[in-house]
C-alpha atoms as one frame of an Amber mdcrd trajectory, in Angstrom:
protein
  28.664  -8.345  13.826  26.343 -10.385  16.055  25.116  -7.151  17.592  24.172
  -5.785  14.167  22.360  -9.034  13.276  20.382  -8.846  16.532  19.458  -5.231
  15.796  18.431  -6.099  12.227  16.259  -9.010  13.362  14.711  -6.826  16.046
  13.939  -4.096  13.517  12.358  -6.571  11.116  10.160  -7.948  13.888   9.220
  -4.436  15.026   8.330  -3.352  11.475   6.287  -6.521  10.966   4.354  -5.922
  14.198   3.676  -2.298  13.233   2.488  -3.268   9.748   0.287  -6.026  11.164
  -1.232  -3.634  13.713  -1.792  -0.959  11.076  -3.316  -3.484   8.686  -5.650
  -4.749  11.396  -6.696  -1.203  12.221  -7.467  -0.494   8.563  -9.418  -3.721
   8.125 -11.324  -3.267  11.382 -12.429   0.259  10.401 -14.245  -0.806   7.216
 -17.594   0.646   8.289 -16.074   4.087   8.681 -15.331   4.286   4.979 -18.847
   3.139   4.011 -20.612   6.101   5.627 -20.047   8.665   2.816 -21.478   6.202
   0.289 -24.586   5.767   2.417 -24.957   9.535   2.694 -24.574   9.889  -1.062
 -27.242   7.238  -1.632 -29.598   9.063   0.740 -29.028  12.226  -1.264 -29.732
  10.399  -4.514 -32.919   8.965  -3.033 -34.159  12.505  -2.377 -33.883  13.273
  -6.085 -35.695  10.092  -7.070 -32.579   8.344  -8.404 -31.619   4.819  -7.467
 -28.349   3.997  -5.719 -27.517   0.375  -6.450 -24.322  -0.206  -4.485 -24.237
  -3.948  -5.142 -24.247  -3.481  -8.928 -21.347  -1.033  -8.707 -19.340  -3.378
  -6.497 -19.863  -6.441  -8.704 -19.284  -4.876 -12.113 -16.069  -5.902 -13.846
 -14.600  -2.406 -13.612 -15.456  -2.272  -9.907 -13.712  -5.584  -9.329 -10.655
  -4.490 -11.327 -10.460  -1.189  -9.454 -10.744  -2.981  -6.113  -8.021  -5.494
  -7.005  -5.691  -2.766  -8.269  -6.327  -0.651  -5.169  -5.562  -3.549  -2.835
  -2.423  -4.529  -4.742  -1.274  -0.903  -4.858  -1.785  -0.584  -1.116   0.168
  -3.771  -0.393   3.041  -2.876  -2.721   3.129   0.663  -1.313   3.394  -0.621
   2.251   6.068  -3.140   1.289   8.025  -0.431  -0.568   7.988   1.880   2.427
   9.097  -0.966   4.693  11.933  -1.833   2.315  13.010   1.825   2.174  13.160
   1.863   5.975  15.069  -1.429   6.094  17.475  -0.234   3.380  18.043   2.996
   5.270  18.769   1.157   8.484  21.125  -1.212   6.647  22.863   1.834   5.167
  23.281   3.361   8.608  24.535   0.105  10.102  26.936  -0.698   7.234  29.834
   0.921   9.124  31.562   1.988   5.933  31.678  -1.503   4.407  31.430  -0.846
   0.684  29.521  -4.039  -0.196  26.988  -3.514   2.618  26.560   0.118   1.605
  25.989  -0.835  -2.030  23.488  -3.518  -1.025  21.579  -1.081   1.179  21.583
   1.548  -1.566  20.240  -1.018  -4.064  17.481  -1.964  -1.629  16.332   1.645
  -1.405  16.608   2.182  -5.175  14.614  -0.968  -6.000  11.944  -0.048  -3.453
  11.615   3.418  -4.993  11.430   1.926  -8.494   8.685  -0.424  -7.298   6.779
   2.508  -5.822   7.044   4.466  -9.076   5.867   1.440 -11.087   2.828   1.082
  -8.824   1.970   4.763  -9.189   2.175   4.546 -12.986   0.174   1.298 -13.012
  -2.536   2.941 -10.906  -2.658   5.898 -13.304  -2.724   3.614 -16.356  -5.583
   1.512 -14.990  -7.563   4.634 -14.068  -7.011   6.009 -17.575  -8.089   2.771
 -19.257 -11.172   2.339 -17.071 -12.391   5.889 -17.600 -11.824   5.789 -21.373
 -13.142   2.297 -22.134
Protein backbone atom coordinates (compact mmCIF):
# COMPACT_ATOMS: atom_id res chain seq x y z
CA UNK A 1 0.00 0.00 0.00
CA UNK A 2 2.92 2.35 0.70
CA UNK A 3 4.08 1.82 -2.87
CA UNK A 4 0.70 2.92 -4.22
CA UNK A 5 0.71 6.01 -1.97
CA UNK A 6 4.18 6.94 -3.23
CA UNK A 7 3.03 6.52 -6.83
CA UNK A 8 -0.10 8.60 -6.19
CA UNK A 9 1.87 11.41 -4.55
CA UNK A 10 4.39 11.32 -7.39
CA UNK A 11 1.61 11.52 -9.98
CA UNK A 12 -0.02 14.45 -8.21
CA UNK A 13 3.29 16.31 -8.11
CA UNK A 14 3.97 15.51 -11.77
CA UNK A 15 0.51 16.70 -12.84
CA UNK A 16 0.91 19.87 -10.79
CA UNK A 17 4.29 20.61 -12.40
CA UNK A 18 2.87 20.02 -15.88
CA UNK A 19 -0.14 22.27 -15.23
CA UNK A 20 2.09 24.98 -13.77
CA UNK A 21 4.43 24.80 -16.77
CA UNK A 22 1.52 24.86 -19.21
CA UNK A 23 -0.10 27.76 -17.38
CA UNK A 24 3.16 29.71 -17.42
CA UNK A 25 3.55 29.06 -21.14
CA UNK A 26 0.02 30.32 -21.81
CA UNK A 27 0.49 33.42 -19.67
CA UNK A 28 3.91 34.19 -21.14
CA UNK A 29 2.56 34.02 -24.71
CA UNK A 30 -0.02 36.79 -24.26
CA UNK A 31 1.37 38.95 -27.06
CA UNK A 32 0.90 36.16 -29.57
CA UNK A 33 -2.85 36.28 -29.14
CA UNK A 34 -2.97 40.08 -29.50
CA UNK A 35 -1.59 40.12 -33.04
CA UNK A 36 -4.84 39.26 -34.90
CA UNK A 37 -6.63 42.09 -33.07
CA UNK A 38 -3.94 44.53 -34.15
CA UNK A 39 -4.23 43.32 -37.74
CA UNK A 40 -8.00 43.71 -37.60
CA UNK A 41 -7.64 47.26 -36.27
CA UNK A 42 -5.22 48.09 -39.09
CA UNK A 43 -7.80 46.81 -41.56
CA UNK A 44 -10.52 48.91 -39.94
CA UNK A 45 -8.27 51.96 -40.10
CA UNK A 46 -8.01 51.53 -43.87
CA UNK A 47 -11.78 51.84 -44.15
CA UNK A 48 -11.88 54.93 -41.96
CA UNK A 49 -13.43 53.15 -38.96
CA UNK A 50 -12.11 53.46 -35.45
CA UNK A 51 -10.86 50.46 -33.47
CA UNK A 52 -11.10 51.31 -29.79
CA UNK A 53 -9.67 48.24 -28.08
CA UNK A 54 -9.69 49.78 -24.61
CA UNK A 55 -13.44 50.48 -24.74
CA UNK A 56 -14.16 46.89 -25.75
CA UNK A 57 -11.98 45.51 -22.97
CA UNK A 58 -13.51 47.69 -20.24
CA UNK A 59 -17.18 47.35 -21.14
CA UNK A 60 -19.26 45.29 -18.73
CA UNK A 61 -19.88 42.56 -21.30
CA UNK A 62 -16.16 42.41 -22.07
CA UNK A 63 -15.36 42.02 -18.39
CA UNK A 64 -18.02 39.33 -17.94
CA UNK A 65 -16.79 37.43 -21.00
CA UNK A 66 -13.20 37.61 -19.76
CA UNK A 67 -14.13 36.38 -16.28
CA UNK A 68 -16.23 33.53 -17.67
CA UNK A 69 -13.47 32.55 -20.09
CA UNK A 70 -10.86 32.46 -17.34
CA UNK A 71 -13.10 30.49 -14.99
CA UNK A 72 -14.03 28.07 -17.78
CA UNK A 73 -10.36 27.54 -18.58
CA UNK A 74 -9.47 26.88 -14.93
CA UNK A 75 -12.39 24.51 -14.35
CA UNK A 76 -11.64 22.72 -17.63
CA UNK A 77 -8.01 22.16 -16.64
CA UNK A 78 -9.00 20.99 -13.17
CA UNK A 79 -11.60 18.61 -14.65
CA UNK A 80 -9.08 17.05 -17.00
CA UNK A 81 -6.60 16.65 -14.14
CA UNK A 82 -9.27 15.02 -11.98
CA UNK A 83 -10.21 12.66 -14.82
CA UNK A 84 -6.56 11.63 -15.10
CA UNK A 85 -6.23 11.19 -11.33
CA UNK A 86 -9.49 9.21 -11.19
CA UNK A 87 -8.31 7.00 -14.02
CA UNK A 88 -5.01 6.33 -12.31
CA UNK A 89 -6.81 5.58 -9.04
CA UNK A 90 -9.07 3.19 -10.95
CA UNK A 91 -6.07 1.42 -12.43
CA UNK A 92 -4.29 1.23 -9.08
CA UNK A 93 -7.37 0.07 -7.12
CA UNK A 94 -6.32 -3.58 -7.52
CA UNK A 95 -9.91 -4.80 -7.50
CA UNK A 96 -10.82 -3.18 -4.18
CA UNK A 97 -14.49 -2.36 -4.58
CA UNK A 98 -14.47 0.80 -2.42
CA UNK A 99 -11.38 2.20 -4.18
CA UNK A 100 -12.89 1.39 -7.56
CA UNK A 101 -16.16 3.11 -6.65
CA UNK A 102 -14.29 6.16 -5.35
CA UNK A 103 -12.22 6.39 -8.53
CA UNK A 104 -15.32 6.00 -10.69
CA UNK A 105 -17.07 8.78 -8.73
CA UNK A 106 -14.06 11.04 -9.22
CA UNK A 107 -14.25 10.60 -12.99
CA UNK A 108 -18.04 11.01 -13.05
CA UNK A 109 -17.96 14.21 -10.97
CA UNK A 110 -15.16 15.64 -13.13
CA UNK A 111 -17.18 14.93 -16.28
CA UNK A 112 -20.29 16.49 -14.73
CA UNK A 113 -18.25 19.58 -13.85
CA UNK A 114 -16.97 19.79 -17.41
CA UNK A 115 -20.50 19.54 -18.81
CA UNK A 116 -21.73 22.24 -16.41
CA UNK A 117 -18.94 24.56 -17.54
CA UNK A 118 -19.75 23.97 -21.20
CA UNK A 119 -23.44 24.75 -20.61
CA UNK A 120 -22.56 27.81 -18.51
CA UNK A 121 -20.31 29.09 -21.30
CA UNK A 122 -23.11 28.60 -23.83
CA UNK A 123 -25.67 30.26 -21.55
CA UNK A 124 -23.49 33.31 -20.96
CA UNK A 125 -22.76 33.64 -24.68
CA UNK A 126 -26.49 33.42 -25.42
CA UNK A 127 -27.39 36.04 -22.80
CA UNK A 128 -24.65 38.45 -23.88
CA UNK A 129 -25.54 38.26 -27.56
CA UNK A 130 -29.28 38.67 -26.93
CA UNK A 131 -29.20 41.39 -24.26
